[in-house]
N, C-alpha and C positions, 0 to 999 in steps of 0.2 A: 504494500500500500504506500503510495507516494505521499509527500508532505501536504499537498493541496487536498487530497482525499481525507487525510486525517483531520485537517482543519474543518472541512465540511462536515465530517462526522461529529466532531466535538461541538460545532456550532448547532447542529441539529439536536444534539442531546440537551444543550443549554436552552434552546427554544422550547423543547418539549417539557423541560423541568420547570421553567420560569413561571407558568401559570399556577401550578400547584404550590411552588415556593411562595409566590405572592399571596395566595390565599392563606397559607399557613402563617406567614408573617403578620398579615392583617387581622386574622381571626384568633390566632393562638399566641404567637410569640409577643407581638406588640402589647396586647392587653395585659399579659402576665408581667412583662417588664415594667409597664407603666404602673401597674398595681403595686409592685415592689417600690418603685420610686415614690408614689403617693404615700406609702406607709412611712416614709422617712421625712415627710414634710408636715406643715401645719395647715394643709388645705382644708377649708371648711365650706366649700361650695362656690358656685360662680365660675368665672373663667379662670383657666390655669395660667396660660401664657399672658403676660402683661399685667397680672395682678400684683400691685405694689406690696401687698401683705404676704404674698406667697414666698416661703423660704424653706430651706432644708433645716430640720431639727434633729437629724440623726435617729438614733434608736429609742427615742423618747416613748413612742407608742408601744414598742415591744416591752420596755420596762414597765409601763402602765399595765399592760396585759398580764404580766407575770406577778403583779401585785393585786390582781382582781380575782376574788374568790369565785365569781360567776364563771370565769374562764375555766377554772379547774373542774367545776361541776359540769360544764358543757363538754369538756375534754373527757371526763370520766364516762358520761353518757355515750359519747361517740365511741369510746373504746369498748363499752358494753355491746353496742350495735355491731362493731367489728367482730367481737368474739362470737356473738350469736350468728353472725353471717358465716364466718370461716369455720367455726366448730359446731354449728347447728345446721345451717342451710346446706352446706356442702356435703357433710356426711349423710344427712337425711336424704338429700337429693341423689347421692350415689346409691344408697341402699334401695330407694324406690326404683331407680333406674335399673339396678341389677335384678330386682324382683321382676320387673316388667320385661326385661330382655331375656330372662331365663324362663318366662311364661309360667311363673309360680302361682299366678292367679288367673282366673278367667276374666274376660272382658278387658283385655289389655288396652284396646283403643279407647274404651270408655274412661278408664282410670287415667290414661295419659292425657285425655282432654280435660278431665275434671281437675287434675293436679296443675295443669298449665293455665287454667281459666283465670285465676287471679291476676296473671301478668297482662291480660288484655283489658282489664278494668282499670279505669283511671285511679291513681292514688288518692285524688280528691274525693271520689265517690267512696272508696274504701275507708278513708279517714272519717267521713260523715257517718258511714254505716257503723263503724266500731265506736265512734264517739257516743252514738245513741245506745250502743250495746253495753258500754262500760261506764260512761262518765256521769252518772247521777244515781241517787239512791233508789229511784224507781226504774232503773234500767233493766234490760232483758237479763243481764248477768245476775242482778239481784233477785229477779223473779225465779230464776233457776235455783239459786242458792236457797231461797226461802221455801221452795218446793221440797228441798231435801231437809233443811233445818229452819223451821219457822222463826227461830230467834236469831238468825244470822244478821250481822250488822255490816254496813257499807264500809269496807276497808281498802278499797282500791287506792285511795289517796295516800295510804301509808307507804306503798311501794309503787308509785305511778309509772315507773319505767317497765314494770313486768308486762302490763297489757300491751304496751308499745312493742316490746320485743316479741311477744307472742304473735301479734299481727304481722310483723316483719318476717318472722319465721314462716308463717302461713303464706304470705304474699309472694315471696321471692324464691322459695324452694323449687317451685315448678320450672323456673327457667333453667336451673342446674340439672333437674331431672332430664329435660329435653337434650341439653348439651351432653351429659354423660350417656344417655341412651343412644344418641346418634353415634358417639365414638365407640361404645361397646359393640355396636352392630358392625363397626368397621373391622373388628378383630377377626382374623381368619378362624372360622368355626372348626376347621380341620385340626388346628393346633389344640383347641380345647378338647376335641374328641380324642385326639391322640393321648392327651394327658389322662383322660378318663379311662382309656383302654389300659394305660400303664398303671392304673390303680390310684390316681390322684383323687383326693376327696374334693368336695365343693369348696371347702375353706382353702385347700392348697391351690386349687385352680385360681381362686380369687387372689390369693397372696402372691403367687409366683408368675402368673400369666396376665391377668386382667389389670391389677393395680400398677405393675411396672409399665404396661403398655399405655396407661392413661396418665402417667406422671406429668407430662407436659400439659395435658388438658386440665389436670387438677391445679397446677400452678396458674394457668390462665384464668380459671374460675376463681381462684383465691384473689388474684389481682382485681378481677371484676367486683368481687365481694367487698374488698377493701375500699376501692375507689367509690363504689356505690354507697357504702356505709358512711364515708366521710362527707359526702355531699347530700345526705338525707335531709330533705327540707319539706317537700309538699305534704307528705303524709302527716308528719309531726305538726306542721303549721295548722292543718285542718283539724287534726284529732285532738291536740292538746294546747296548741299555740305556745308551747314552752312551759305551761303551767302544770300543776299549781305552784305558784311562787318560784317559777323558773326551774323547777326540779326535773323537768323533761326537756329542758333547753339543750340543744346541741350546738356545735361550732357554727354551722351555717345559719341557724336561727339567731345566735348571738351576733354574728356578723350583720345579719339583716336588721336586728334591733339597733345596733350601733350606727348603721348607715341611714336608716329610713324612719326610725321612730324617735319622737321627742327631738332633742337638739342633736343633729347629725354629727358624728365623729368619723369622718371618712378615713383619716390616717389609721385610726384604731381598727376600723372595719377591714381595710386593706392589709393591715398587719395580721389580722386573724386569718384572712384568705391565704397569705403567704405561709403562715404556720401550718395551715391545713395541707398545703402542697408538700411542705417539707416532711410532715408526718406520713403522708401517703407514700412519698419516695422511700422513707425509712422502712415502713412496713413491707413495701414491695421488695426492697433489697433483702430484708430478712427472709421473706418467702422464697426468693430466688436462691439465697444461700442454703436454706433448708432443703430445697429441691436438689441442688447440686450435690449436697452431702448424702441425702437419704433416698432421693428419687431414683427410679429406674430409667431405662432408655426406651424410647418409643420405637 
């Protein structure tokens, strides 16, 4: 290949990549960088460029966050959601997918549809539904309890995150069932049958064939669960609005409150978003390291 052909080829690559790069910079990179910059300023609304009062103040907002007790409460709630997602939704999704793939129950198509159904319902609708189910002394939840125990008292507000975690477990498990089911069906059935002929039990087949083959899928699902958990907003906003007394507030709700409720504090809100991104990267790095050490090969 001569020099002119190489130049033409390089130019064609650049032309093909530029539109996608421009969209990435405009939609993802620039807002992220600009958010970090705003977190280091005293910006309080209005125009940014040309504002005589606009100036850099360094890490003042980050120091303020780490002295705010509501931040630690929101962080704890987010970590609870991460735990129920990674150690609740993923294992339950895998178990249900394994049962369906091995046809251990009748009506596989019916159960597959019913399990996935919550994913096609708007989180706002689900939030309204479960708010009426849980969040008052005359709720459906209390009617069920009183049917069992006439002297039952309303105690949801003692541990308000438990109903939220239950709803999230129910709502998002179906997505992982579909992902795991699709990838289990990709495994060559002749390998499983050969293991069975050699005397492998169901547990050994699962441990030595299916789980190693799905290690990459499990990591991908864990990353999806972590990122989804950290940006949880719509369901909580409708179901609890962070209440009672901020006890179900998560980082995204805390950020929303700082930016759009009362007297806005944009630097603090942007600092919270930056911390959310850093926490997400840290958890994903831990997940990758665990997969590299303990995972199998696809």
